[in-house]
N, C-alpha and C positions, 0 to 999 in steps of 0.2 A: 619238273619234267612233263609236257604233256605225252599223252597214251601215245601210241597208234593208235584204230582201233584195229577187232581184232578181224583175221582174216578166216571168210567161211559165214554163213547163214547166222541167223536171229534162230533158238528155239521156238517152235511153234505151239500153244497151243488151244484146242477147241471153245471157241464160244461161249459160257457156262449155263447151262440148263437155264432154261426160265419162261415166264411166259411166255408165247408169242406173240408180238404184237402186226398188224395188219399190214405193216407195210415185211413183216417178215413172211408173212404167209402169200403175197406178190410175188417176191421172190423166189421162195422156194415152190410155188405153180408156175413159174420161167424157167427152173434148173428139171426140174421133172419133164417136162412139155418136149417133148420130138423136136419142134418146133418153133419158131417166133408166135405168137403170140400175140394177137390184137388187142383192145384195150375190149371190145365188146365183150370176146371170148372172157375175154377177163372176169368182165365185171358180171359173166351170169355162173361162172363158175364157182366163183366166192360170193358169190350172191349180196353183192354191195352194189351200187348206182356207177356209171361208167364217170363220172366227171369227179366222186371219189376212188375209183382206181387210178385217175389219171395224176389226182394230187402224192400218190403212193409211190406213182410212177416218175414225178419228177422227184423227191425225194428222193428215191435210191438210181437216179440220174446221177443227182449232181454230187452223190454221197463213190460214182465211179463206179457201181453194183449191176447198172442196167446200159445199155444202150439199143439205141430206136432203128429200123432202117427202112426202107421201102422190099413190104413181100410184091414180087411181080402177079398183076392180073394173071385170070387163068384165059380170059377171053377179053376184048375188046375194058377200055378205061384206065381211070386213073389206080392205081397201085396200092393197094392198103400200107399202113402204118406196121409193124409187129415192133414184138420188145422179145429179149433174151437177156438172160447175163449176159456180165461180164467174165472174162478168168478172177480177176481180182472176189466180182460176185459166186463163184463156185468157189473161192477157198472161203467162201463163211460156213466152213461146217461147223455142225452141231456135236453137242455131244454126244455119243449113243448113235453116232450115225456106224452104220453098221462094216463098211469099206473100210473108215477109219479105226474101229475094233479089230476089226481080223485080221490086217496090216498089223498094229503095235502087237499085239498080242505076238503073232506068228514070228516076226520077225526079233522081240524080246528073247524068245525062247532060244532059239537056233543059233542069235551070235555070239550066244560064252562055247554054246557044244561046240559049234566048228573052230572057233576057233583053238578050242584046249583039243579037239579027237584030226582034224583034216591036217593034211601034210602038203596042199595047197591049199587053204581056204578060200583065197582070191579065186579062182578059177572054179570050184565048187559054190559060190558063192554067186557069184557071174549065171550059170546054168540055175539052181532053183530061183533065182532073180527072173532067171526068162518065164522057169515057166507059171512061174505066178502072176505076172505082167499081163502073161496071154489070160488066168485065171481069170482074173482083174477088172479086163476087156472086157472078156465076155458076162461078167455078173454086176457088173457093177453099172449098170443101165447105162452105157456109152456106146452100143451099137444104135445110135439115132443117123438122120439121115444126115449128109452136109448143110448147114444153115441153108436159109432161100435169101438170106438176106440181098438185094441190090448191093451192087458197087465192090466186091469181088470177093463175096461171100459164097458161093460155087465154090470149091476144088476145082482148079487147074485135072488134077490127076486122083490116085490113090495112092500116094504117099503124099499130096498133100493135103488131103481128108484124114489120113492117120497119123501125121503130125498136130491137126488142127482137137482132133478127138487123145490125142495124147499127151495133148499142153490143162484140154478138160478134166484127165485122170488125174493130172499130176497138182490139177488145183484142189482139186475134192482128198485127198490124200494128203491136204496137208505141207503142200511146199512152196504157195503164193510164187509161182512165176511167172515170170515180165517179163517179153517179148522185147528184143534189143531185133538193129538189123543182121545180124550175121549170128547170134546165139541167144537161150535165152536166163537169165538173171535168175535161179534159184533160190525166190528170197530169206524165206525158213526152211525150215526140216523137223517133221515131225519125233525123230530120231535124233537128235543133237548127240546125248551126250553120249550115246552106244557108240557115235558113227565119232566121236572125238576120240573113247576109246579104240574103240575096234574098227575103222577106215578100212583096214584089209576086207573086213565081211562085208561089214552098211551101204558104205559105196559102189561095191561091186554089187551086192543086191541090187543099191537102184540103178546103175544102170544096165545092172541085167529084168529089170524092170520093167523098162523107156524100150530094148531093143524087143523084149514080149510081146508087151504092147503093140508095137509099130507093127511085128511081122502078123499078130492076128486079125490089125484091122487091114492088112493089106498092101503093107507097103513093102517092098522090092526091090526099089534102089536108094533107100536114104539108110544111111550109119548111125548113131549115136554114140559122142563122145563128152566125157563129165570128167571135168575138172575141178575136187574135190579142194574147201577149203584155198580160196585162189585169189581171190580178191577179197577186200573189204563187206562183209553185209551180205553172200552171196558165194555158188557154187557154179560152176556154170556151167553150163548143156550144151553140146552144138548137135543138130541135126542135117549132115550132111547131104544133099543127094547125090547119086551119082554123073560127074562130069559138070560138076560145079569147078569153076574156078577162079583167082583171087580177082576174075574182071567184072565177076555175075556170082556175087555172094549167095548164099541163100535164106532162101524168104523165110519167114517167118511162119508162121501157121493163120493167123490173120493178115499176110498182108494183104493192102488196099489194091 
């Protein structure tokens, strides 16, 4: 008898530590940059020829890890082309990433403690998640300007900018978010075993984390709704803006 695929995301495991290749260096430099980076700037920063940089960018683009767009010119003239990592690219977290280690270690410690001692573990976990999400948003190098890539890259308002940054944060934490018209599919979970055993704690921490990060980034009209283990291969996260109706579905963070 054919088994149905399990509900919920797959376990997330960080990339094994290994000598960093040249394409990895390009991707890391793009991820660390506050704005899209041009080929000349990449070549100068990495100390290689521009044609070499282009070959690595083509490789990363084919793999879906990097995207290209136009950077508006300060004055007259044709806009330059810049590169930035995609959400998938930002999800290529390296072993030893301090954000992930902090996240995994902290969560693992208090999950079982709250499950044993709290009279309302779901509510308490969500509150802890909010505080933690705000701290991660402050400390994990996500306070970067909204991308200036042309074609929908500048956020219309603070809520859209906040949603874009939260997607980046979730990618760096190992959730591998996939944007869809009405929601985000969180396709991996860095704490799947704990979440399966204690969803009332872990999943509420994750919801609170999103809420805390949204608030820190200045979202005032966006609410988060998390449906854990709701579909094969993913949990579902909706970031809904006030005033959204069925005829005007919520925009994803990178709508063009």
